[in-house]
N, C-alpha and C positions, 0 to 999 in steps of 0.2 A: 391605541389598537389592542384588543383582547388578544391574549395569548393563545397559540393553537393548542388543541387538546392533546394531552400526552398519555398513551395507553401502554400499561405493560403489557409484554408479549413473552411467549414461551416457544420454543421450537418443538415441533412435532410432526415429523415427516410421515405421511400416510405408509402404512404396511405394503400396499401395492406398489408404491415406488420403489421400496427396497426389493420385493420379489422381482420386479421387472429388470432391476440391476443385476441380480444374482443371475437370472436367465441370460442376459447378454454377456457377463462374464464367463458363464459356463461354455459359451460357444465362440469366444473371441480367437480370432486368428493372428497369432502373434508372428512378427517379421523377424524370426530368427534363423539364421545366425545373423548377427549385426551386418550392416552393409559395410564392406570394406573401403577404407579410404573416406569414409563419412566425416562430417564435421564433429560427432560426437565421439567421446571417449569410451573406450571399453567399461571403464570403471562405471561411468554414468548409466550407460544401457544394462548392466549388471544390476545395478540399484533399482532402476526402474522396473526391471523384469522381477526382481525380488518383491517390490512394492505391490505389483500386480498380483503374484501368488498370495501374498498376505492378505490383500484386500477381500480376495474371495474366501480364504480358509481360515482368517485369524481375525480380522479387524471386526471391532463392534461398535458400529454407528450408534447404537442406543446408549451405550457408556458415554461415546464422544458427546451425544446429544445432551446427557445429564451434565457433563462439565461446562457445555455452553451455557446451558440454563442455569448454572450456579451463579452466574453474574447477572445483574440486573439489567433487563433489556427492555426496549420501549419502541414504540412507533408515534411518530407526529406528522401531518400533513405540513409541509414548508413550501410556500409558494406553488403550491398544486401539486408537490411530489410527496409520496409517502417515503419518509426516511426511518430506516432501522437503525438504532443506536444503543450503545451501552453507556450507562450513566451511573458511576460509582462515586459516592460522595465521600471526602476526604476526611482524615483526623483534624480534631483541633476546631477552636471557635470560628475561624474563617479561612478555611483551605482555599488555595489559589486554584480556580478552574483552568483546567488543562483540555485542550482539544487534541486528540492524536488522530492522524489521518495515515491511512496506508495507500498501497497503489496495486497494480497488477503484476502477477496474477496471485495476489495475496487476498486477504479477507480480514475482518473485524477479529478473527481467531488468533492473527499474528501477535496480538497484544495480550492474550489471556495471562500469560505468565508473568506480567508486570503490573497488572492493576492493582494488586493488594499492596504490593511494596511502594507503588506511586501514592496510593491512598494514605498509607501510613507517613509517607514523606510529607503530607499536607497538600496533596493535589485532590480536587474534585474531577476525576477523568470522565471525558466523553469521547466516545469512539464510534462515529457514524459509519454506516455500510455505504460506499460509494453508491450513487443512483446507478442502477444497471447491473449492480453486483450483489449476489446473495438475497436477502431479505428486504432490501429496498426496492422501490419500485423499479421496473426495468425501463421505462421511460423512452419506448421506442419511437415515440412521436415527440420527443423533447430535443431540444438543443442543449448540448452538455460539454459547453467550452469550460476551460479550467476556471475562467473568471466566473462562470455561472455556479460551478461548484463552490468557488469561493463565497459567493453570495449566499448560496444555501446554508452552508456550514455557520457563517455568520450569523445569520437569522436564526439558527438553531440554537446557538449559543446565547444570544442577545434576546430576541424576542420570545423564543419557545421556552428557554430555560431560565432566562431573567439574569443572566450574566452581563453586567453593563461593561466589565474589562476582563480579559483572559489572556492566558499564553497558548502557544500552539507548537507541537511538533509534527513534521511530515516526512514521510518516507515515499521514494519512488514518485508515483503521480501526485500522492499528497504533500510531497515536497513542494511541487510547483504550485499546488493549490494555496498552501500556507503562504508562499510569496504573493500570491495575487490577493490573499486576504490583507496582506500588508499595503499593496498598492490601493486598493479600493474601500478597506474598511479599518484605517489605522486609527481611528477614534475609539475602536472597541480592542484592539489587538494590542497589547501592551508590548510584547516581545514575542519572538518565534526562533524555531530552530528548524533548519531544512538539511536532509540529508540527500536531496536532489535540488541542487543549486541550478541557476542560471547565470550566464555572464553576458555582459553587453560589450559590444566591437569597441576597440580603441578608434581613435581618429586616425586618419589616413597618413598623417605624418609621424605618428608614433610606430616605432619598429622595436616592440618588446619580444625579444627571443624567446624568453619563457611562454608568452602568450601564443606565439606562434608555434611552438612546440606543443603546447596543450591543444591548440586548436587541430594540428595535424593529428595528434594522438586520438582525439575525439572522432575525427573522421574515420580513422583507422578503426577504431572501436565498432562504428557503425558498420562498416565493411564486413568485419569479422564475425560480430555477434548481433547484428541488427535485423536479420532476415524475418524474425518473429514480427517486428514492428512495421516492417515494409508492407508484409502480407496483411496484417490486421489494418493496416492504414488503407490500403488499396483493393483488398479482396475479403472484406470481414464476413460478409454473408455467405460466399462460397465456403470459406473454411468452417463457419458455424454449422453448415449442414452435416460436415464430418464430426466436429467435436461435440455437438449436441446429441449426436445419434449413437456415438461410440464412447463407452467409458473407458476403455484401454487408450484410445486416442486421446481424450480429454486429459487422463493422468499423466501421460506421457509429456503431453504438451505443457503441462503446468509444472511437473516435477522437474524437468529438464531445467526450467528456470531456477528453481530453488538450488538445484544440484550443482549449477555452474556460476551463479551469482553469488553464492555464500562463500565465506571465507573455508579454505581447505582445513584450517586449524580448529574450526568451530563447527564443520558441517556434521559431524556426528551427533550434535545436539538437536538436528531436525530428525526427529524420530518419525518412524512410517506412520505411526497414529497422528501426528501433527500434519505430515504431507497430505494423507488421505482425508483429514477431516476438512482441509482447505479445498480438496477435489470435491468432496461430497456436497459442500455448500454451493458449488458451481453446478454440480450434476443434479441435486434434487429441487434446485430453484430454476433449473434451465436458463442460466444467467451468462453462459459462456459467450454467446452471440452479442448480447446487449452490452457486457464489459468491453468487447473489442472496439465498439462504437466509440469508445473514449479515445481511441486513436485515430479513427475514421473521420471523426466530425471537424470541420473546418473553423477555425478560430475567427472571430470577427475582429473589427478594428478595437474594440474595448478590450481585447485580450492580448493586445501587443504588450510587450515586456517594457518596462521602464524602471530606474532606480526607485528602490523600496523605502519609503521615508519612515521606517519602523527599525528599532533595535533587532539586531539579527545575530544568529549564533550559525556558523556552518559546521556541519559534522561531515567528514568524508570517511566512510567505511573503508576496510580493508578488503575490496571485492577485487578479484583477480582481473587484471588488464584496465581496471578503471583508473582513467587518466586523473591526475590531482590538479585541480585549477590553482593557477598563480593568484596570491592574494591581491595583487594589483587589480586583476580582472574582476574578481569578486568585489572589492571595494567599490567600482562603479556600479554594480548592480545592488549593492548592500552598502550605502555610504555611513550607516550606523551601525555596521558590523562591529560587534564588541568582543567577538569570540570566535575563533578558528580552531577546530580540532581535526587532527589526522589519526585515525585509529590505526593500531598496528595488530589488533586481534578483534574480528568480528565482522561481517560482511553486510550484504545487502538486507537480510532479514535478521537485522541485530537484536530486536525483542525476542526472537526465537533463538538465535543461535547463542547469545550470551546476555541473558535476562539483567544480570548483574551490572553488566557495563551499560546497558541501555538505561537502566534507572539511574545509575551514576552519572551518565552524561546528561540526561534530561534534568536531572536535579541540581547539577552544577550550572547548566544554561541558564536557569530561573532561579537561581539562589537568591539573587538580589530582588525578586518580586514575591518570595515567599513570605508569609507574615512572621 
């Protein structure tokens, strides 16, 4: 089968989109003072409101656009879906192909600060934009289960880019996607690292206290922090009316996740420019609604989780309140798990919070596969 055509692209948002944005920001109605006894901290609210002020009076999208366009970006049609992706070739005679894939509410921009270091370390780095997010197709008429995403990304790596074997690292939704690449495409995935693992239940007669504690803690996390996921799973279109029309609403919805899932010790590395660039990618492409479909779409039988027959590394970020999985539970899901790392610094958005740590962990995970 002939390879799909790969076309270089550059981001160039029309000036009319920016002018419309500034008009909306000028007439925005902020809900201050903060609601008493709400779930958000005063610190988070203050940071969001400062972000909104900077967005209108200091942020420079054209400068951000130039930074984004400084990395090689492409589009290709993969199984009928237009995928946007970064492809930076690594140093050396035979650099190791590395797939990096993020989740929600992030974008490919999460990895901008680590690309050059990974390339210098001997990786050829590919960063696709999730379908429905940013500059990939919105796919409003497509089914987008995690296994479908795994199929698309494996096809991008193999049939489109010509890599017969590669390694992969995934964060958030991307972490579940790389696990499914291992389930369905083990012949092309040599090894992977996930920062968003899954576990498989133990048999009924096994009573592992650590696993029971982990299950209870995971359920408690969902109760305390999971409202966003529940509404995006059950009422995505209703929510999209608000977020697609209001830049303030969109920025608050996205920024709150960056400001609560990140490690407090490394949160200051998430600059206002970084946060707003991610928000702008969703705003300018009008993809917040399509991105939330990744929560709402029901997975089919093929998407059921099963042990992954590929060498795996599990990376646990230092995210507030995040339960740490027992290795016994992970071992059932990842029987070839060769590495388990629990970070003491750097949270959910590790590549932006601590780029040096991210590069170090990825390099260590795949050291045995580098030439």
